[in-house]
Every structure is written in C-alpha cells, then in structure tokens.
N, C-alpha and C positions, 0 to 999 in steps of 0.2 A: 465358824461362820461359813455359810455357802452363798457365793455370789455368782450368778450366771453371767456369761458374757453379754447377754441381751435379755430384756424382759419387756413384753408387750403391755402397754397400758390400754386396756379396753374398759375403762371405768366411766366412759361417757355414755352416749346414747346408742352404742353398738347393738346391744340386745334389743332395744326398742325398735330400731330400724330393721334389723334382721327379722324380728318377729313379724313386723308389718309386711315384709316381703313374703314370708312363709304363709301368712294368712291370706295374702292376695291370690295365692295359687299359681303365680307366674314367677318361676325361679330363675329362668335364664335371662338373657339380655333384653331389657325392656325400659320402662320409663325411669326406674331408679338409676340405671346406668346413665341414661341421658341427663338426669339431674346431677349426678356426680361429675360428668363432663362439664356441665354448665358451671357448677361451683368452682371447678378447677380453673376454667378460663377466667372467671371473675377474680379469683384469688391472685393469679399472677399477671393478668391483663393481656391475654393473648386471644386471638380470634377463634381458632379452632382447636378442639381437643377430642381425642378418641381413646376410650378406655379399652385395654386389651388384657390378656391373661398372664402376661409377664413382660418385663423389660426386654427380654430377648426377642419376643414377638414384636415389640415396638421397634427395636433396632432392625429387624428383618424387613418389616414393612417400610421403614424409612429408607433403607438401602435400595429396595425395589422401586420406591416412589421417586427417588432422585435419578433413577436410570442407570444404576450400576450394572454392567454387562460382563459376561465371561471374558477373562483376560485383563480386566481393568485392575489398576493398582490403587490401593487405598492405604493412607497412613493410619497406623494404630499405635498408641503408646504401649510399650512392653509391660509396664506395671499396671495391669488391669485384669479383670475377670475374663475368662475365655469367651464369653458371649460377645464382647466388643469385637473380637476377631472372627469368631466362627460364623457369624451371619454373613460375612464377606465370602466365606467359602461356600455358603448355601447357594450363592449366585455364581459360583465358579470364577470368582475374582480372587485376587491375592492381596493379603495384608502386607504392607511394608512397615516394619517395626522401627520405632524410634525410642531412644532412651528418654528418661524423664529427669527433671531437676531433683537433686538429692533432697533438699530441704522440704519441698512441697509434694514431691511425687507427681508433679504436673508437667505437661508439655509447656515449654516456654516459646515465645516468639523466636528466640535465637535457635533453639533446637529445630523448630519447624522450618525456618529459613535454610538451615544447613541441609535438612532433609530434602527440601525442594531443589536445591542446587545439585544434590546427588541423584535425585530421582525426579526430573522435570516432567516425566510422563504421568505422574500420579494425578488421579481425577478428583479425589475427595479425601477428607480426613475425619476420623472419629475422635472428637475431643472429649476426653474423660475428665469430668470434674471430680477430683479425688477427695474422699473423706468428709465432704461437705463444703469444700472450698472451690471456688471457680477458677478456671484458667483465665488468663488475662485477655478477655474477649475484646476489649477496646483496641489492643494492639494486634491480636491474631486475625480479627475480621478483615482489616485492610490488606493483610498479607494474602489471605485466601482470595479476596476479591481481585487483587492485582494479578494473581497467578491462575485465576479461574478455577479455583478448588472449591468444591461443594463441601458443606459442613453437616455432619450429623453429630449432635451433642448427646453424649452418654451421661445423663444426669441421674443415674441410679442412686448416687449419694447426695444429690443436690437439691432437695426440696425441704424447706424454702430458702434457697441460697440466692444471694444477690451479688451483682458486680457493679460497683459504683452507683448503688441505689436502685438498680434495675434487676428485676427477677430473672434468673436463668430460666430459659424457655421463651424469651422474647428477643433473642439475638440472631441466631443462625437460621438455616433452612428448616431444620426439624430438630426437636429435642425430645428425648426419651427418658421417662422416669420409671423407677421401680417402687412397687408397694409390697415387696416380699416381707416375710414375717418380721425380720429384724431391721427394716428400713425406717426412715424418719417418720413416715406414716405408713400404715399397712392396710391391705385388703386380704391378708393371708397369702395369696398369690395374686399378682396383677401388675399392671403398668399403665402408663399414659403416654400418648404421643401428642405433641402440640406443634402447631405451625401457623403462620400468617398467610400461607399460600393456598388459595382455594382449590387449584388443580391438584396439588399434592394431597390435600385433605380428601378430595373426592376419590382419588386413586387408592389411598390407604383405607378409606371406609369401605370401598368395594372389596378390596383384597383381604380385609379383616375377616370376612365371613364368606369363604368359598368363591369369591368373585361374583357374588349375587348382587344384582342391581338394586334390591330393596331389602331392608332388614326385616326380620321376622315380626317384630313388634308392629311395624308399619303395616305389614301384610294382614295380620290378624286383627288389627283394630280399625282398619279402614273397610267399611262395608262394601262387599262385592269386589274387592281389589286383591284377591289372593294371588294373582299371577305374578310370576317373576321370571327373570332371565339370568343366565350365567354368561357374563361377558369377558371373563378372564379366569385362568386356573388359579384361584385364590387359596387362602389358608383358613384354618380354624383357630382364630386368635381372639374371639370375642370374650368380654368379661361378663359373667353372670350377675344378675341383680343382687344375689346374696353377698357377693364380694363387694359390689359397689355400695351396698348399704353400710358395710363396715367402713368403707372409705369416706362416706358422707359424715359419719360420726367422727372419724379421725381428723378430717380436714378442718372441722370446727375447732379443734384444739392444736392445730399444727404449730402455731406460734408459741403456745404455752410449752409444747414438747421441746421446741427449739431452745427456748430460754432455759429450760431445766437441764438440757444437755450442755448448754453453755456454762451453767453453774458447775457441773461436773468438770468441764474442761478447765475452768478457772482454778478449781481446787488442785487439779493435777499440776498446772503450771506453777502455782504458788509453792507446792510441796517439793517439786522436782527441779526448780530453776537453778539450784546450786549443785546438783548432782552431775559430776563430770562423766559418770558411767552411762549417761543417757543423752541422746539427742532428741529434743522435743520437736513436735511438728512446727514448721515455719509458717507463720500466719502473715499473709500479705494483704489482708482486707480488714475492714472494721469487724469487730467481734460479732456484732449483731447481724452481719451479712453472711456469716459462716453458719451452716446448718448442723455442724458437729455430729455427723453420722458416725465417724470413727475418731478415736484418739490413738493414732499410731506413734509409737516410740521406737527408737533404734538404739540398741546397746552399742556403745563405743568400744574402742580397743582398750580402754581402761577398765572395762568390766571384768571381774574375776570369774564370771560364769558365762558360758555361751548361751545362745538363744534357746536351744532345746532344753538345756538343763534349767534355765530360768523358767521356762514354761512348766516344766515338770514340778519344780518347787512351788510355783504359784498354784498349780492344780492340787498339790498335796495339802495346801492351806485352804482349799475350797474355792479358789478364785478362777473363774473361767476367762480365758483369753483366746485370741485368734491371731491369724497372720494374714495381712492384706498388702501384697499378695505374693504367692510364689510366682515370679514373673514368667511370662509365656515362653521365654527362651529356655526355661527349665522344664517345660512340659514336652513329653515325648513327641507328640504329633508335630508341634510347631518347630521343635528343635531339629527333627529329622526332615520334615518337609521343606524347610527353608534354610537349613544348614546354619543354625544360629549358635553363636558362641558367647559365653559369659563375658568375655573381654570386650565384646561389641557394645555392651550395655553396663558400663561401670557404675553408674549411679543407682540403677535399679538393683544391680547385683549387691552393692553395699547395703542398700535398704533391706534386701531380702535376707542377707546373712545375719542381720541383727534385729530384724523387725518383729514387733509384737503390737497387737491392738488391744488396748485395755477396755474394761467394761465402761460403757457410757450410755445411760438410758434415763428417761425422765423419772422413773420410779426409784432410782438409786438414792439411798439415804446418805446423810452426812456421816453416819456411823459406818456404813459400808465403804464410803470413799476413804475414810480415815483408816479402815482396816486394809484396804488395797494399798494405800500409799505407805503405811507403816510396814507392811509385809515386803514391799519392794525395797524399801530402804534397808530392812533387815537382811534380805537376801544379798543385796549388792555391797553392803558395808560391813557385815559381820560374819562373812563366810569364814 
C-alpha cells in the first residue's frame, strides 16, 4: 500500500470555479479574489481580509504594517518554519528565540513571561499556532497588552481553529493564514491576512501590490479612472483569481475537511494510547476547536528505533511522513547569526530528536489508517 503524507481533496467545485475564471479572460487579482476575501471574513467573523500569494508574504506585510523597524527585537518560537523568523530579517530587525512547551510545541504564558523578563526591549511577538491547536490567547493577550508587545499570529496551521469558541483570526493585531498545497484548505500557493484595524488594513492593501494606491481591477473596471500613484515601495504579493477560485471551493468544505482530519486523529489516539514508545500530541482544547493540520508524535527513550530509522522503515512500507520541525537553532543561518545552542531550547530539542508527523488528510480511508497504525506497532514492538 502507498500512502502519501498529504493528499489534496479537490472534489468540490474547484474545476467549475477555475473554469469560470479562465473563461472570463481575467486571470490575475480581480473580483474572484475579492469574493474569496469576503467569504473568509464572513467565515471567521473578522472585519478585513487580504488574499496574498503566500503566508510568508502575509507575515512580511504584517510586520511592516505594525511598524517593525531595523534593530527591533521580536519574539519567535524556535519550533517553527523559517518564514516566522525570516520576515523579521527582511526588515533588518532581529528575532529573539523562545523555547516551546514539550507537549504542545506552543509558546505558553510562562515561557513568554520569562522571555519578557530577560528581554524587556522586545517590541512584538510572532505567535505560532502549531499543528492546528491555538496558543492560550486568553492568557497571552493580557501579558502582551501589559508589556506593550504587538502580536502577529502565524496561523499557517490554524484554519479553522478556535480558542474557547472564538475563531483564530479575531484576537490579535494581525493574523496570517497559509493555503499552501498541504494546508487545511488550499489555493495551491497562497495566504490570507486578517485584521480589525482599518489603518493596518489600508497599509497592507497598498503594500500588497507595489505600493500602488489603487488595485488593477478597480483601475480597469472604472470608466476613465486608469490613473494611479505609487505612495510607498511596496511588494508583489497579490493572489491571482485562479488561486482564489480554488480557495472559494475549498472554504465551502472547510469544516467537513476539519471533521475528517479529526476522525483520523481520533483513530491514532485510540490505537496508540497504550504505546510507551510514543508521546502523543497534548490537546488542551475541545477536539472540535482543533483543526488537525498535523498529527505529530515523538519517539520516547523506550523506542528501540531512532527517528531516522523509524522514518526509513515507514517509507519502505509505502507510508509518507514528515518532520515538523527541525527547529531553527539547528539551521545554519540562525545558529551562526545568533549563536544558538541546543541546550538553550531543551523542549524543542527533545521534540526534534524524536519527532515525526503522520499522514492526516480528509481523503484518508479507514483501511489506510489501519495500515499506518499496524505498521507503526509492528516496527516499535516487533523489531
């Protein structure tokens, strides 16, 4: 049996909506992109949304919009994808890395408070919602408010995630989502930024497309109003309508996708709960509030195989897995630029040494789930 790590479900109206865009003759950012933005704001209940061509673009626009300047210090969890930190370097500011909680791989209020005591000069924090579970926003928000720390939420894993009944995207200054091919919904490549702040929204909308004060759809559909001005040195971060059309079809089934991934997660928990060779992800929310983007496990010291051998044996059985993440203190650039040591991040290091992400996607069948779980048990228990 061959089971990929991830598989995209485009069995909805994706082809219909993309065909409509192609037949319209207008393939770049236009009314379909605007419709996708509107649907997204309605779904999570936020005032403003901007579709962009990646979550990295979203994070960069967010960092610019909140006023990060050269030399500023910004908290970033060490257990994240490089984009969470690299966008800070785009602005010649510096990430200040924090360890994460071992069980959840999330920043906790306690970790953040300790970081603030050690680095009171920090101006902002990138809060990463990991694997589909939210950080504790109800406790972290007051801490940030008290210390005048601005928040960028990296919600690449967190649609449609909730915290205490409220959608992620409706808490902090700015929230950034990813629609990469393996995310909870996809546009192939793409992302979304949401905010309640009109000034931040206007800044990001302008910077999204070269710092031009009017978007191209507006200029070419308003009679006699072709003229535009460049009011800032912006970026090329817009989402084309073809991508937005896929997103429109995907968001129609976002909750169905989430519930199917939850089905997979429940299966894994049921089958692995007695295995002392594995640490399962710690869940601190109601199951229906978790978007289950990843199912990360960690091999314990009782495992008779190491992480790389474990992955090799799974691959030999046709099972695709991944690792989330090789922490940033182990990446050459960050390690050398900021003199990072593994012992400074013990929880992330422990997760990294034994971490594997198992297949979890809506199209995964019960037969495939049984094959994955039986294979893992065989590798761990019958070596």
